[in-house]
Each structure stands twice: as C-alpha cells, then as structure tokens.
C-alpha positions as CSV (number, residue, x, y, z in Angstrom):
1,M,-58.6,34.6,-4.1
2,T,-58.3,30.5,-4.3
3,E,-61.1,28.8,-5.9
4,T,-61.6,24.7,-5.1
5,I,-62.5,23.7,-8.5
6,P,-64.6,19.5,-8.2
7,V,-63.3,17.5,-11.5
8,R,-65.5,14.7,-12.2
9,T,-63.8,11.8,-13.3
10,S,-65.6,9.0,-15.5
11,K,-66.7,5.8,-13.9
12,D,-68.0,3.0,-15.1
13,P,-71.4,1.3,-14.5
14,G,-71.9,0.2,-10.3
15,Q,-69.0,2.2,-9.2
16,Q,-68.5,5.2,-7.8
17,V,-67.4,8.8,-9.1
18,G,-65.0,9.8,-8.3
19,V,-63.8,14.2,-7.6
20,T,-60.9,15.7,-7.3
21,V,-59.9,18.5,-6.2
22,V,-57.9,21.0,-7.8
23,S,-57.3,24.1,-6.0
24,T,-56.1,27.2,-7.9
25,S,-55.0,30.9,-6.7
26,V,-56.6,33.5,-8.8
27,T,-54.4,37.3,-8.4
28,P,-55.2,40.0,-9.7
29,V,-52.3,41.4,-11.5
30,T,-51.5,45.3,-13.2
31,S,-49.1,45.9,-15.5
32,M,-48.6,48.6,-18.3
33,S,-48.2,48.2,-22.0
34,H,-45.2,49.7,-23.4
35,D,-47.3,53.1,-25.1
36,A,-48.6,53.6,-21.2
37,V,-52.1,52.0,-21.2
38,P,-52.7,50.3,-17.2
39,L,-53.7,46.8,-17.9
40,H,-55.2,44.5,-15.4
41,G,-55.8,40.7,-15.2
42,V,-55.3,37.8,-12.8
43,H,-52.4,35.6,-12.2
44,V,-54.0,32.2,-11.8
45,R,-52.1,29.2,-11.4
46,C,-52.8,25.4,-9.4
47,A,-51.2,25.5,-5.5
48,R,-49.0,22.5,-7.3
49,S,-48.0,24.4,-9.9
50,V,-44.1,25.6,-10.2
51,T,-42.4,28.4,-11.9
52,E,-42.1,26.3,-14.8
53,L,-44.1,27.4,-17.7
54,A,-46.6,30.1,-18.0
55,F,-49.5,30.7,-20.6
56,V,-50.7,34.5,-21.1
57,V,-54.0,34.4,-23.1
58,G,-55.0,37.1,-25.0
59,H,-59.2,37.1,-25.4
60,G,-61.5,38.2,-28.1
61,F,-63.3,40.7,-29.1
62,T,-65.8,42.0,-26.1
63,N,-64.7,39.5,-23.7
64,H,-62.7,40.2,-20.6
65,V,-60.9,38.0,-18.1
66,R,-64.0,37.9,-15.0
67,K,-66.9,36.7,-18.1
68,P,-67.5,33.2,-17.3
69,Y,-66.6,31.1,-19.9
70,V,-62.9,33.5,-20.3
71,H,-62.4,32.3,-16.5
72,R,-63.3,28.8,-17.1
73,V,-60.5,29.2,-20.2
74,L,-57.7,30.6,-17.6
75,R,-58.9,27.9,-14.6
76,R,-58.6,25.0,-17.2
77,F,-55.0,26.5,-18.8
78,A,-53.8,26.3,-14.9
79,R,-53.8,22.6,-14.3
80,H,-50.6,22.6,-16.8
81,G,-49.4,25.5,-15.7
82,G,-49.4,28.9,-14.5
83,V,-51.4,31.6,-16.5
84,V,-51.1,35.5,-17.1
85,A,-54.2,37.4,-18.8
86,L,-55.0,40.7,-19.7
87,D,-58.1,42.9,-20.3
88,F,-56.6,44.1,-23.3
89,R,-56.9,47.7,-23.8
90,G,-60.5,49.5,-24.0
91,H,-61.9,46.2,-22.3
92,G,-62.8,44.9,-18.8
93,R,-60.6,47.1,-16.4
94,S,-57.7,47.8,-18.4
95,G,-57.1,51.4,-20.0
96,G,-57.2,52.8,-23.1
97,R,-59.5,52.3,-26.2
98,S,-59.8,49.5,-28.1
99,T,-57.9,49.5,-31.5
100,V,-59.0,46.0,-32.4
101,G,-55.9,43.6,-32.6
102,R,-53.4,46.8,-33.9
103,D,-52.1,47.8,-30.4
104,E,-52.9,45.4,-28.6
105,V,-49.8,43.5,-29.2
106,H,-48.5,46.8,-26.7
107,D,-51.0,44.2,-24.2
108,L,-49.7,41.1,-24.9
109,A,-46.1,42.0,-24.5
110,A,-47.1,43.2,-21.5
111,G,-48.4,40.2,-20.1
112,V,-45.4,38.2,-21.7
113,S,-42.8,40.6,-19.5
114,L,-45.1,39.9,-16.5
115,A,-44.8,36.2,-16.9
116,R,-41.1,37.0,-16.8
117,L,-40.9,39.1,-14.0
118,L,-42.9,36.3,-12.2
119,G,-40.1,34.1,-13.0
120,Y,-41.2,31.2,-15.4
121,R,-38.7,30.1,-17.3
122,R,-41.1,29.3,-20.1
123,V,-43.5,31.8,-22.1
124,V,-46.0,30.2,-23.9
125,T,-49.1,32.6,-25.9
126,V,-52.5,32.0,-26.5
127,G,-54.7,34.2,-28.1
128,F,-58.8,33.7,-29.2
129,S,-60.4,35.4,-32.6
130,M,-59.3,39.0,-32.2
131,G,-56.2,37.8,-29.5
132,A,-55.3,35.2,-31.6
133,S,-54.5,37.5,-34.2
134,V,-52.4,39.9,-31.7
135,A,-50.5,36.9,-30.9
136,L,-49.9,36.3,-34.0
137,R,-48.4,39.7,-35.3
138,H,-46.7,39.7,-31.5
139,A,-44.8,36.2,-32.6
140,A,-44.1,37.7,-35.9
141,L,-43.2,41.3,-34.7
142,H,-42.2,41.6,-31.7
143,G,-38.6,41.2,-30.0
144,D,-39.7,39.7,-26.9
145,R,-40.8,36.1,-28.8
146,P,-43.0,34.1,-26.8
147,D,-41.5,29.9,-26.9
148,A,-44.5,28.7,-28.1
149,V,-47.8,30.4,-29.6
150,A,-51.1,28.7,-30.3
151,A,-53.9,31.1,-32.4
152,V,-57.9,30.0,-32.1
153,S,-60.0,31.2,-34.1
154,A,-57.7,33.9,-36.0
155,P,-58.9,35.9,-38.2
156,S,-56.0,35.7,-41.1
157,R,-57.1,39.5,-42.7
158,W,-59.2,42.4,-41.9
159,W,-62.6,43.7,-43.0
160,V,-64.0,40.1,-43.0
161,R,-68.1,40.4,-43.6
162,D,-68.2,36.7,-45.2
163,T,-70.6,35.8,-42.5
164,P,-73.4,37.8,-40.5
165,A,-71.9,37.6,-37.0
166,M,-68.9,39.2,-38.4
167,R,-71.1,41.9,-40.2
168,R,-73.0,42.3,-37.0
169,V,-69.0,43.5,-35.3
170,H,-68.5,45.7,-38.7
171,W,-71.7,47.4,-37.5
172,L,-70.2,47.5,-33.8
173,L,-67.1,49.1,-35.6
174,E,-68.5,51.6,-38.2
175,Q,-71.7,52.8,-37.5
176,P,-72.7,56.0,-34.4
177,H,-75.2,53.9,-32.5
178,G,-73.1,50.3,-33.2
179,R,-70.2,52.5,-31.1
180,L,-72.6,52.9,-28.3
181,A,-73.7,49.9,-28.7
182,A,-70.4,48.5,-27.7
183,R,-69.8,50.9,-25.4
184,A,-72.9,49.3,-24.1
185,L,-71.0,45.7,-24.2
186,G,-67.8,46.9,-22.2
187,V,-65.7,47.7,-25.0
188,R,-64.2,51.4,-25.8
189,L,-63.7,51.8,-29.3
190,G,-61.1,53.9,-30.2
191,P,-61.2,56.2,-33.4
192,P,-60.7,53.8,-37.2
193,W,-56.8,53.7,-38.6
194,T,-55.5,56.1,-40.1
195,A,-53.4,53.2,-41.7
196,V,-53.6,50.0,-41.8
197,P,-51.3,47.3,-40.0
198,E,-50.0,44.2,-41.5
199,S,-52.7,41.4,-41.0
200,P,-52.3,38.0,-39.7
201,L,-51.8,36.7,-43.1
202,E,-49.1,39.1,-44.3
203,V,-46.7,38.2,-41.2
204,V,-47.2,34.6,-39.9
205,H,-44.2,33.6,-42.6
206,R,-41.6,35.3,-40.0
207,I,-43.1,33.5,-36.8
208,A,-40.7,30.4,-37.3
209,P,-38.8,29.2,-35.8
210,T,-41.5,29.6,-33.2
211,P,-43.6,26.5,-32.4
212,L,-47.0,27.7,-34.0
213,L,-50.4,25.6,-33.6
214,L,-53.3,26.6,-35.6
215,V,-56.9,25.5,-34.0
216,H,-60.4,26.3,-35.8
217,G,-63.4,25.0,-35.6
218,E,-65.3,23.0,-38.9
219,H,-68.3,25.4,-37.6
220,D,-66.4,28.2,-36.8
221,H,-69.7,31.4,-37.4
222,Y,-67.0,34.5,-37.2
223,F,-64.6,32.7,-39.1
224,G,-64.5,30.1,-41.6
225,P,-61.5,27.1,-41.7
226,A,-60.6,28.9,-45.0
227,H,-58.8,31.5,-42.5
228,A,-56.4,28.7,-40.5
229,V,-55.9,26.8,-44.0
230,A,-54.7,29.9,-45.7
231,L,-52.9,31.0,-42.6
232,H,-51.1,27.5,-42.5
233,R,-50.1,28.1,-45.7
234,A,-48.5,31.2,-45.2
235,A,-46.3,29.7,-42.8
236,G,-44.6,28.0,-45.1
237,G,-44.9,24.9,-43.6
238,D,-43.8,25.7,-39.9
239,A,-47.0,25.2,-38.8
240,R,-49.3,22.4,-36.7
241,L,-53.0,22.9,-38.1
242,W,-55.9,21.4,-36.4
243,L,-59.8,21.4,-38.4
244,E,-62.0,20.4,-35.0
245,P,-64.9,19.0,-36.0
246,G,-68.5,20.3,-34.4
247,V,-66.6,23.2,-32.7
248,R,-67.7,26.9,-33.0
249,H,-65.9,30.0,-32.3
250,A,-63.2,31.0,-30.1
251,E,-63.2,30.7,-25.9
252,S,-67.3,30.0,-25.3
253,A,-66.5,26.6,-27.9
254,M,-63.6,25.7,-25.9
255,T,-63.8,22.0,-23.8
256,P,-61.9,20.9,-21.5
257,A,-60.2,18.5,-23.4
258,L,-59.4,20.7,-26.4
259,V,-57.8,23.3,-24.2
260,D,-55.3,20.1,-22.3
261,R,-54.6,19.4,-26.3
262,I,-53.6,22.7,-26.3
263,A,-52.1,23.0,-23.3
264,T,-50.0,19.7,-23.5
265,W,-48.8,21.2,-27.6
266,L,-47.8,24.1,-26.1
267,D,-45.6,22.8,-23.0
268,H,-43.8,20.0,-25.2
269,S,-43.0,22.7,-28.5
270,S,-41.5,25.3,-25.5
271,R,-39.2,22.4,-24.6
272,G,-37.1,23.2,-27.7
273,N,-36.5,19.1,-28.2
274,G,-38.3,18.8,-31.4
275,D,-41.1,16.4,-29.6
276,R,-44.9,18.0,-30.3
277,P,-47.5,15.5,-30.5
C-alpha cells in the first residue's frame, strides 16, 4: 500500500502556502519470535529512502501499529529511514499473550532481525512506554544489539501505582473484570509473572557503549519524569536525557518536531563517530 502524505510548510504573511508531498510505502510483514510467537506488523519507507537506516519501533501497552496516532509516528520516522514495527504479542494482529514487557524482548529482537534481513545497514530501536522498557531490556540483555536506542516515556521499575493512570492499568492486569476489560481493548493477557524479570533500572547500565537516549515528558501522567532521571543516573552517565516541557505520555504525545529530533539523534549516534546532537 502506498500513502501520500501532504506536509504543509510554514508561510510568511502574504505568501502562498507550500505543500510538500511525501509518498510512503506501507507493506505488511510477518515474523516469528525466538519463542515461536507469530508476529504481524508493517514495513514503512519513503519512496526516496535507501537501505541505510532502519527504525524498529516498539509500541505501548494496548496499542498496535494500526492505531492512528501510532501510525502517524511510524510515518514520521519513515521520513528519516525505513521503519519496521511489529505488534507485540497479545496485541493487534500478533499471536500469543502479553507478558507486559517480560517476553516482548523476543518480539523486538524479531523486528531487529527482520530489519537486517531487509538489508538495512544500521538498525536502531525506539520504544514507547511498555515498549520503552522492552527497548531498554533488549539493548541491555540481547546478543544482537541495536546500533542505538531511544526510550520514550519509560518506566524505571515495575508495579508503579503512583498515578491514577497506572492504578487503572493495574486494575486491568490484576482484577478478573479488569482482564476482561483488557480483552475488550484488544489486549490478550498472559498469566501473572511467576518470576520477576530484571527491571529497566537494574539493567540500564549494561547498555553502554550502545548510544542511549531517554525522552520523557514533564507532564507525563503515567510515569513521572523522576523515572527518566533515575534511569539516566543508573546508566552511569552514558546516556542522553531530554525532559520535554508540556509533553505528556508516549506515542499520543509525540509531535512531528519531536519525532524528527529523536530520529536525527539516532541517525547521528548510530554512525559510530561520536558526533551526537
């Protein structure tokens, strides 16, 4: 499928409005996780793009690649390179059941492998909310590391109940009626954890020397900015921290300008020349 995206440029008083047309190719893709969960998603690229840089994007809890605000983020990243985005297990069109960040590391790894199979020479990961925790744990623990990683609206630890929004999430996860409601939202939940996986805070120091960007809205209503500050501190100084004024949570809070800044940082940082904006 090919989409044509009209992009309006700014104009000065008395001038005509310029319109730039960006054509993107959106191709359905499938993959299989290391633990045999079938995964479905999309490969998005601009018509002019080459196989130099791929963004492997991990969405947040209850999201999937066809949600409008998620798809807008994918299309914006595609202005800077190819995009591979798979629905996490238990979400969207993928199989399996959600483990809320534990086993989804295998799903992101499948996206990285797919990007490499598609011929991309540099592969970076971008995660949002739950997907950010997955991106951090993948970069710290998996053998096939990305060339750079960005975590947007990441939790630093598990079982966060500090905000009304997260208390609602835990109702979905822990109460029988909540789990039914989660299914109505399109999420198929797996059983509760029997063993607690290492949290992002416990593993973030292992990501170095892979370049790491932590992006967090100062008005995040799920995880306060203290989570990003804690992750930055635990990374031992080997991470860049952006606290964004006026920004709320994850994909729905992304502006085109912020996506562009993240994409540009990942592009420069993944070149291995140390020249990070």
